[in-house]
ROVEX-596707 format. One record per residue (C-alpha): x, y, z. Coordinates in steps of 0.001 Angstrom, whole numbers, padded with zeros to 6 digits, always signed. Example, Ala and Ser with C-alpha at 12.3 -4.5 7.8 and 13.67 -1.06 7.14 Angstrom:
BEGIN
+012300-004500+007800
+013670-001060+007140
//
This chain:
BEGIN
+087867-025587-040693
+085115-022982-041947
+086008-019604-042576
+085119-016440-041576
+083830-015914-045801
+082258-019324-045325
+080451-018435-043110
+078924-015501-043409
+077675-016841-046306
+076169-019813-044654
+074769-017129-042956
+073163-015741-044989
+071619-018450-046802
+070242-019207-043633
+069407-015349-043167
+068495-015051-046695
+064558-017560-045967
+063916-015474-042366
+064326-012223-044068
+061533-013268-047301
+059332-015134-044194
+060016-012151-041968
+058608-009683-045350
+056013-011727-045786
+054206-011694-041714
+055411-008498-042009
+053056-008228-045202
+050186-010428-044340
+050695-008479-040574
+049339-005241-042038
+047432-007260-045467
+045434-008683-042203
+045544-005682-040183
+044460-003388-042618
+041291-006379-043557
+039949-006018-039709
+040355-002459-039517
+038500-002378-043205
+036055-005070-041011
+036090-002836-038206
+034927+000211-039794
+031856-001757-041448
+031123-002501-037876
+031092+000539-037073
+028796+001759-040451
+026582-001115-039564
+026599+000315-035747
+025292+003528-036825
+022984+002641-039577
+021158+000012-036345
+021563+003842-033869
+019687+004965-036992
+017142+002524-037586
+016750+002221-033662
+015658+006442-033325
+013661+006088-036217
+011232+003745-035304
+011735+005623-031873
+010740+008553-033173
+007962+006837-035535
+006087+004833-031889
+006496+008349-030369
+004199+009890-033360
+001548+007312-033989
+001511+007120-029573
+000993+010981-029004
-001339+010233-032440
-003157+007901-030153
-003147+009567-026937
-004222+013096-029016
-007367+010752-030616
-008725+009309-028054
-008421+012858-025669
-010093+014671-028706
-013280+011359-028333
-013276+011564-024943
-013657+015006-025035
-016126+014904-028364
-018368+012588-025335
-018346+013915-022306
-019413+017164-025204
-022234+014833-026135
-022504+013803-022528
-023025+017310-021418
-025550+017825-023941
-027462+015147-023320
-028514+016310-019741
-028903+020246-020979
-031088+018892-023146
-032240+016480-020303
-032634+019053-018237
-034230+021643-020191
-037094+019322-021360
-037376+018462-017715
-038153+022105-016391
-040710+022193-019463
-042604+019503-017858
-042479+020261-014699
-043539+024010-015431
-046045+022242-017209
-047247+020013-014150
-047316+022700-011785
-050201+024790-013986
-051711+021430-014638
-051576+021048-010816
-052345+025174-010333
-055001+024982-012435
-056855+021632-010762
-056866+023641-007577
-058701+026624-008666
-060887+024293-010203
-061103+022376-006991
-061962+025370-005157
-064265+026861-007084
-066325+023899-007298
-065620+024307-003230
-066853+028185-002876
-069593+027131-005515
-071050+023862-002909
-070079+026030+000147
-072513+029002-001858
-075234+026413-002142
-075004+025402+000925
-075258+028426+002919
-078519+028725-000125
-080359+025940+000898
-079749+026066+004738
-082651+027991+005470
-085127+026334+003449
-083865+023107+004821
-084008+024433+008201
-087657+025089+007734
-087848+021801+005729
-086711+020061+009020
-088578+022546+011122
-092066+021484+009194
-091172+017593+009614
-090954+017750+012929
-093697+020067+013559
-095691+017533+011446
-094417+014709+013367
-094945+016562+016361
-099014+017241+014976
-099379+013672+014032
-098014+011714+017304
-100413+014991+019697
-103337+013366+017478
-102944+009440+018102
-102419+010977+021538
-105770+012137+021683
-107810+009961+019732
-105500+006668+022167
-106818+008605+025157
//
């Protein structure tokens, strides 16, 4: 028969390694929990760094895009300004040439009108002389014709 004291001793002998195993497991659980917590904090820090990098990269890209848009807008505005200036220069040159052409046409028209007036004046002044010569020619022809008629008759 086993006595109660012996039973308690045996129970203590069996529970003693179990207690040490339990203590080891608790220590192991605590150290594993601490490792997991440290790893979690490490990952949180890395995540914050990645988040900050992505925010910085996004800000940089936005700034670059704004700069590109502003540069393009400035270039287009400059192009439109240059084209407007060229158009204004061409319009001014066209207006000058148009005025010069109108002036030359007006001068030529005036010269033509002067020449026509001069020719009309000459014709008017030569008309009586021409009528006289024509009448004289007709009378001369008539006289000659009458003379031949008389000779043949």
